[in-house]
C-alpha positions as CSV (number, residue, x, y, z in Angstrom):
1,M,31.8,83.9,58.2
2,R,33.5,80.7,57.2
3,K,36.2,79.3,59.4
4,Q,39.7,78.9,57.8
5,Y,41.3,75.5,58.7
6,S,44.5,75.1,60.5
7,F,46.9,72.3,59.6
8,E,49.3,72.3,62.5
9,N,49.3,68.5,63.1
10,S,49.8,67.8,59.4
11,K,52.7,70.3,59.3
12,K,54.3,68.6,62.3
13,L,54.1,65.1,60.7
14,W,55.3,66.5,57.4
15,L,58.4,67.9,59.0
16,E,59.1,64.6,60.8
17,A,58.7,62.7,57.6
18,Q,61.5,64.7,55.9
19,D,64.0,62.7,57.9
20,I,62.7,59.2,57.2
21,I,60.8,59.3,53.9
22,P,62.4,60.6,50.7
23,G,60.8,63.9,49.8
24,G,58.6,63.6,52.9
25,S,55.8,61.8,51.0
26,Q,55.0,58.8,48.8
27,A,53.4,61.1,46.3
28,T,55.2,63.1,43.5
29,R,53.5,66.4,44.3
30,A,53.0,66.6,48.0
31,P,52.2,68.9,49.6
32,L,50.3,70.3,46.6
33,Y,50.0,73.7,48.1
34,P,52.2,75.8,50.4
35,E,49.6,75.4,53.2
36,F,48.2,71.9,52.7
37,P,47.0,69.0,54.9
38,T,49.2,66.0,54.1
39,Y,47.8,63.4,56.5
40,F,44.3,62.1,56.8
41,K,42.7,60.2,59.7
42,K,39.6,58.7,58.2
43,A,37.4,58.9,55.1
44,K,33.8,57.9,54.4
45,G,31.6,58.4,51.4
46,C,32.8,61.5,49.6
47,R,34.4,63.1,52.7
48,M,37.8,63.0,54.5
49,W,39.0,64.1,57.9
50,D,42.6,65.1,58.4
51,V,44.8,64.7,61.5
52,D,43.7,68.1,62.7
53,G,40.0,67.1,62.6
54,N,39.1,69.2,59.6
55,E,36.4,67.8,57.3
56,F,36.7,68.0,53.5
57,I,34.5,67.3,50.6
58,D,36.8,65.3,48.3
59,L,36.9,66.1,44.6
60,L,40.1,64.0,44.0
61,C,38.9,60.6,45.2
62,S,42.5,59.5,45.8
63,I,43.2,60.6,42.2
64,G,40.5,58.4,40.8
65,P,40.2,55.0,42.4
66,I,37.4,55.8,44.8
67,I,34.5,55.4,42.4
68,L,31.8,54.3,44.8
69,G,32.9,56.1,48.0
70,Y,35.4,55.7,50.8
71,A,34.7,52.8,53.2
72,Y,31.9,51.5,50.9
73,D,30.0,48.8,52.8
74,R,29.4,46.3,50.0
75,V,33.0,46.3,48.9
76,D,34.6,46.3,52.4
77,N,32.2,43.6,53.6
78,A,33.4,41.3,50.8
79,V,37.0,42.0,51.8
80,R,36.3,41.2,55.5
81,E,34.6,37.9,54.4
82,I,37.5,36.8,52.3
83,M,40.0,37.6,55.0
84,K,38.4,35.0,57.4
85,D,40.0,32.2,55.4
86,S,43.2,34.0,54.4
87,F,43.7,35.8,51.2
88,Q,47.2,34.9,50.1
89,S,48.7,31.5,49.5
90,S,51.0,29.5,47.2
91,M,48.0,28.7,45.0
92,N,45.4,30.7,43.0
93,H,42.1,31.6,44.6
94,P,39.1,30.6,42.5
95,I,37.5,34.0,42.7
96,Q,40.0,35.3,40.2
97,L,38.0,33.3,37.5
98,E,34.9,35.1,38.7
99,L,36.5,38.5,38.2
100,A,38.0,37.5,34.9
101,R,34.6,36.5,33.6
102,L,33.1,39.7,34.8
103,L,35.7,41.8,33.0
104,I,35.2,39.8,29.8
105,E,31.5,40.5,30.1
106,V,31.7,44.3,30.4
107,I,34.8,45.3,28.4
108,P,34.3,45.1,24.7
109,C,37.9,43.9,23.7
110,A,38.3,41.5,26.7
111,E,38.5,37.8,25.8
112,Q,41.3,36.9,28.3
113,V,42.6,38.6,31.5
114,R,45.8,39.0,33.4
115,F,45.8,40.5,36.9
116,L,48.5,42.9,38.3
117,K,48.5,45.5,41.0
118,T,49.1,48.9,39.4
119,G,48.4,50.8,36.3
120,T,52.1,51.2,35.6
121,E,52.6,47.5,35.7
122,A,49.7,46.9,33.4
123,T,50.8,49.4,30.7
124,Q,54.3,48.0,30.9
125,A,53.0,44.5,30.5
126,A,50.8,45.4,27.5
127,A,53.7,47.2,25.8
128,R,56.0,44.2,26.3
129,L,53.3,41.9,24.9
130,A,52.8,44.0,21.8
131,R,56.6,44.1,21.2
132,H,56.8,40.3,21.6
133,I,53.9,39.6,19.2
134,T,55.0,41.9,16.4
135,K,58.8,41.5,16.9
136,R,59.0,45.2,16.7
137,T,60.4,47.9,19.1
138,Y,58.8,51.3,18.4
139,I,55.6,52.3,20.2
140,A,53.6,55.5,19.5
141,R,52.1,57.0,22.6
142,C,49.7,59.7,23.7
143,G,49.0,60.5,27.3
144,Y,50.2,59.5,30.7
145,H,50.9,55.8,31.2
146,G,52.6,55.5,34.6
147,W,56.1,56.1,36.0
148,A,58.1,53.3,34.4
149,D,61.3,54.3,32.6
150,M,59.8,53.7,29.2
151,W,57.0,56.2,29.7
152,W,58.9,59.2,31.3
153,Y,60.4,60.5,28.0
154,G,63.6,61.9,29.6
155,K,61.7,64.0,32.1
156,T,63.7,62.9,35.1
157,E,67.1,61.9,36.2
158,G,68.2,58.2,36.3
159,I,66.5,57.2,33.1
160,P,68.7,56.3,30.2
161,K,67.8,57.6,26.7
162,A,67.6,54.1,25.5
163,A,64.6,53.4,27.7
164,W,62.3,55.9,25.9
165,E,63.8,56.9,22.6
166,T,61.8,54.2,20.7
167,I,58.5,55.5,22.2
168,P,57.8,58.7,20.4
169,R,54.6,60.8,21.1
170,F,51.8,61.9,18.9
171,N,49.3,64.6,19.8
172,G,46.2,62.5,19.8
173,A,44.9,63.3,16.3
174,A,44.9,60.5,13.8
175,E,46.6,62.7,11.2
176,D,49.5,63.3,13.6
177,L,49.9,59.5,14.1
178,E,50.0,59.0,10.4
179,N,52.7,61.7,10.1
180,L,54.7,60.1,13.0
181,F,54.7,56.8,11.2
182,K,55.9,58.4,8.0
183,K,58.7,60.6,9.5
184,T,60.0,57.9,11.9
185,N,60.4,55.4,9.1
186,E,60.5,52.5,11.6
187,P,58.1,49.6,12.1
188,F,55.9,50.1,15.1
189,A,54.8,47.4,17.5
190,A,51.8,49.3,19.0
191,V,50.0,52.5,19.5
192,I,49.1,53.2,23.1
193,L,46.7,56.0,24.0
194,C,45.1,57.2,27.2
195,P,41.5,58.3,26.5
196,A,41.7,60.7,29.4
197,D,44.4,62.6,27.4
198,T,43.8,61.8,23.7
199,R,41.9,64.5,21.7
200,P,39.7,64.8,19.9
201,F,37.7,62.5,22.0
202,T,35.4,61.3,19.2
203,K,34.5,57.9,17.6
204,E,35.9,59.2,14.2
205,N,39.3,60.1,15.6
206,Y,39.7,56.9,17.6
207,Q,38.5,54.6,14.8
208,A,40.9,56.4,12.5
209,I,43.8,55.8,14.9
210,V,42.9,52.0,15.1
211,D,42.7,51.8,11.3
212,I,46.0,53.6,10.8
213,A,47.8,51.5,13.3
214,H,46.5,48.2,11.8
215,R,47.4,49.3,8.3
216,H,50.9,49.8,9.6
217,G,50.9,46.4,11.3
218,A,50.8,47.8,14.9
219,L,48.5,46.7,17.7
220,V,46.3,49.2,19.5
221,I,46.4,49.5,23.3
222,F,43.8,51.6,25.2
223,D,45.2,52.7,28.5
224,E,41.9,52.9,30.4
225,V,43.5,53.1,33.9
226,K,41.6,56.4,34.4
227,T,38.6,56.0,32.1
228,G,37.7,52.4,32.8
229,F,34.4,52.0,34.6
230,R,34.1,55.8,34.9
231,T,33.3,57.0,31.3
232,S,31.0,54.0,31.0
233,L,30.9,50.5,32.5
234,G,33.0,49.2,29.6
235,G,35.2,52.3,29.5
236,A,35.8,54.8,26.7
237,Q,35.9,52.0,24.1
238,E,32.3,51.1,24.9
239,L,31.3,54.8,25.0
240,L,32.9,55.6,21.7
241,G,32.2,52.2,20.0
242,V,35.8,51.7,19.1
243,T,37.5,48.4,20.0
244,P,41.3,48.2,20.6
245,D,43.3,45.0,20.6
246,I,44.5,45.3,24.3
247,T,43.3,47.4,27.2
248,T,44.7,48.2,30.7
249,V,42.4,49.0,33.6
250,S,43.0,49.8,37.2
251,K,41.8,52.8,39.3
252,G,38.0,52.5,39.4
253,M,38.2,48.8,39.2
254,G,38.7,48.1,42.9
255,N,37.3,51.2,44.7
256,G,40.7,51.9,46.2
257,Y,42.0,48.4,46.6
258,P,45.3,47.9,44.6
259,I,44.5,46.0,41.4
260,S,45.0,46.3,37.7
261,A,44.4,44.1,34.7
262,V,45.6,43.7,31.1
263,V,42.7,42.4,29.0
264,G,42.4,41.8,25.3
265,K,41.7,39.6,22.3
266,E,42.5,35.9,22.8
267,E,44.8,35.7,19.9
268,Y,47.1,38.2,21.6
269,M,46.6,37.5,25.3
270,R,47.4,33.8,24.9
271,R,50.9,34.8,24.0
272,M,51.4,36.4,27.4
273,P,53.1,33.4,29.0
274,E,55.8,33.6,26.3
275,T,56.9,37.0,27.7
276,P,56.2,36.5,31.4
277,T,54.7,39.0,33.8
278,A,54.8,38.1,37.5
279,G,54.0,39.5,40.9
280,T,53.9,37.9,44.3
281,F,50.7,39.8,45.1
282,S,49.1,39.8,41.7
283,V,46.4,37.3,42.8
284,E,45.9,38.1,46.4
285,A,42.2,37.7,47.0
286,I,41.4,40.9,48.9
287,S,41.6,43.2,45.9
288,I,40.0,40.6,43.6
289,A,37.0,40.4,46.0
290,A,36.8,44.2,46.2
291,A,36.9,44.5,42.4
292,I,34.1,41.9,41.9
293,E,31.7,43.8,44.2
294,T,32.8,47.2,42.8
295,I,32.0,46.2,39.3
296,R,28.8,44.6,40.3
297,E,27.7,47.7,42.1
298,I,28.6,49.9,39.1
299,K,26.6,47.6,36.9
300,E,23.5,47.2,39.2
301,K,23.1,50.8,40.4
302,N,23.7,52.9,37.3
303,V,26.8,54.4,39.0
304,V,28.1,55.8,35.8
305,G,25.0,57.8,35.2
306,H,25.2,59.2,38.7
307,L,28.8,60.2,38.1
308,W,28.0,62.0,34.9
309,N,25.1,63.9,36.6
310,S,27.1,64.9,39.6
311,G,30.0,66.0,37.5
312,Q,27.8,68.0,35.2
313,R,26.2,69.7,38.2
314,L,29.6,70.7,39.4
315,I,30.6,72.0,35.9
316,D,27.4,74.0,35.5
317,G,27.7,75.4,39.0
318,L,31.3,76.5,38.6
319,N,30.6,78.2,35.3
320,K,27.7,80.0,36.8
321,I,29.9,81.3,39.6
322,C,32.4,82.5,37.0
323,R,29.6,84.4,35.2
324,D,28.2,85.8,38.5
325,Y,31.7,87.3,39.3
326,N,32.1,88.4,35.6
327,M,35.3,86.4,35.3
328,D,36.1,85.0,31.9
329,E,39.5,83.5,32.7
330,P,38.3,80.5,34.8
331,R,36.0,77.9,33.3
332,A,34.9,74.3,34.0
333,Y,34.5,71.5,31.4
334,A,34.2,67.8,30.9
335,D,37.7,66.3,30.5
336,P,36.8,64.2,28.6
337,V,33.4,63.4,30.2
338,P,31.4,65.0,33.0
339,S,32.5,62.3,35.6
340,M,36.0,63.8,35.2
341,P,35.4,67.5,35.4
342,R,38.2,70.1,35.2
343,F,38.3,73.6,36.5
344,T,41.1,75.9,35.3
345,W,42.3,79.3,34.3
346,K,42.7,79.8,30.6
347,S,46.0,81.5,31.0
348,G,47.2,79.0,33.6
349,E,46.0,75.7,32.1
350,D,49.4,74.7,31.0
351,N,51.0,76.1,34.2
352,P,49.3,74.8,37.4
353,Q,51.6,77.2,39.4
354,H,50.0,80.2,37.7
355,P,49.5,82.4,40.8
356,V,45.7,83.0,40.6
357,H,45.1,79.4,39.6
358,Q,47.1,78.2,42.6
359,Y,45.5,80.7,45.0
360,F,41.9,79.6,44.2
361,F,42.6,75.9,44.8
362,G,44.7,76.5,47.8
363,E,41.9,78.6,49.4
364,C,39.4,75.9,48.6
365,V,41.4,73.4,50.6
366,K,41.6,75.9,53.5
367,Y,37.8,76.1,53.6
368,G,37.0,72.4,53.3
369,L,37.1,71.5,49.6
370,F,39.8,69.1,48.5
371,F,40.4,70.2,44.9
372,S,43.6,70.4,42.9
373,Q,45.0,72.5,40.1
374,W,47.3,69.7,39.2
375,H,44.7,67.2,38.1
376,V,41.3,66.6,36.7
377,A,38.6,66.3,39.4
378,F,36.8,63.1,40.2
379,V,33.3,62.5,41.6
380,N,32.2,59.3,43.2
381,Y,28.8,57.5,43.7
382,S,28.6,58.9,47.3
383,H,28.6,62.5,46.1
384,K,24.9,63.5,46.4
385,N,23.4,66.8,45.1
386,E,23.8,68.4,48.5
387,D,27.5,67.6,48.6
388,I,28.0,69.1,45.2
389,D,26.0,72.2,46.2
390,E,28.1,72.5,49.4
391,A,31.3,72.3,47.3
392,L,29.9,75.0,45.0
393,D,29.1,77.2,48.0
394,I,32.8,77.0,49.1
395,C,33.9,77.8,45.5
396,D,31.6,80.8,45.5
397,F,33.1,82.1,48.7
398,V,36.6,81.5,47.5
399,M,36.0,83.1,44.1
400,A,35.1,86.4,45.8
401,K,38.5,86.3,47.5
402,T,40.2,85.2,44.3
403,K,38.8,88.1,42.3
404,K,40.2,90.5,44.8
405,Y,43.5,88.7,44.8
406,A,43.7,88.7,41.0
407,A,43.0,92.5,40.9
408,N,45.8,93.1,43.4
409,I,48.5,91.2,41.5
410,S,47.4,91.9,37.9
411,G,50.4,94.1,37.4
412,N,52.9,91.7,39.0
413,A,55.6,90.3,36.7
414,N,55.0,86.7,37.9
415,Y,51.4,87.0,37.0
416,K,52.2,88.1,33.4
417,K,54.6,85.2,32.9
418,A,51.6,82.8,32.9
419,V,51.4,80.4,29.9
420,V,48.8,81.4,27.4
421,H,46.0,78.9,26.9
422,K,46.3,77.1,23.6
423,S,43.4,74.6,23.4
424,N,39.6,74.5,23.6
425,P,37.6,72.6,26.2
426,V,36.4,69.2,25.1
427,K,32.7,68.5,24.9
428,A,31.5,65.2,26.5
429,A,30.8,62.5,24.1
430,T,27.2,61.4,24.0
């Protein structure tokens, strides 16, 4: 019989935090479940331990940055070494040139590089650059690009309409972009898309987007904050064989250390000093050293192949569990590639608070699998076959409980309010 975890110390800290931290957490959605550990004590490889001493297999990987594994020796040793001589000063550190050359080597569109700290900073800087170069205001967008005012599209208080009304969305299809250009009847500075969110995830669709944008005089920005180094070493653009004008990268770049970059063609990037981006910590050497060793490890160890294999093992195992329990509502799929697997209920895909959907993921956490209905899952290089199999064992155990739970509430009004699934799973590009 599996032991259900207790989160008493986490709950205590969570309650204390309400008085001194707005919302009790630095995260938007925390706690993610009614009964959820909110504080960790340590992490190593693909596992975490919370303040109650509970051990978890982590399938969120800090929402993507942990691409090699927590406390990864090669990366952390490089950081320790750079700290011996200080890592922040009033001058640049020469290792930033080393990282810039490495990014230029592996990312197809990269000819020049500008370092920042977060994905939000990077997408904001890329958008500003495109507006400066084209002397236009409108930007077409598809996907999530961070929490800056310009990207939140009126979803929250405190953001004036003027911040986002010139950034209309399209649904990811090239035809929809063409229609947006026609109906807006305004000149566009750029099209920015996140490959993690833009469908169909095919060479034909992405190349058509690039061609349409260029025909209308707009630059193309790939927001590869999520997909960079995870879909392939050179990101989705390398995988699909479609080259944008500008790219943003972050998460997997530093294995958890805070760093991002705007990279792109020299003819555009050289204009960046004309519309300055700045940050006191943009060139601190800790994160740059971490990024160098992270990218080298990805390149030398076929990390991407391992991520795809581990993710596919998880997808196949989850779908087998669904078949074994004769449940056709839940399914797992690559979103958009196996290294970013998603598991969801068809009727709850557009509603993460769907009761059965939420129950399954909440129970997984209680039995040692850190898994979220709010987000695509992530695997890292430290997930071995035995870790994936252990995760699947937990899912199997929880699915048995979930099937009973679903049967018990099937007549409940809240259950019947679930949003109906409207899209098909995306097959991984090969």
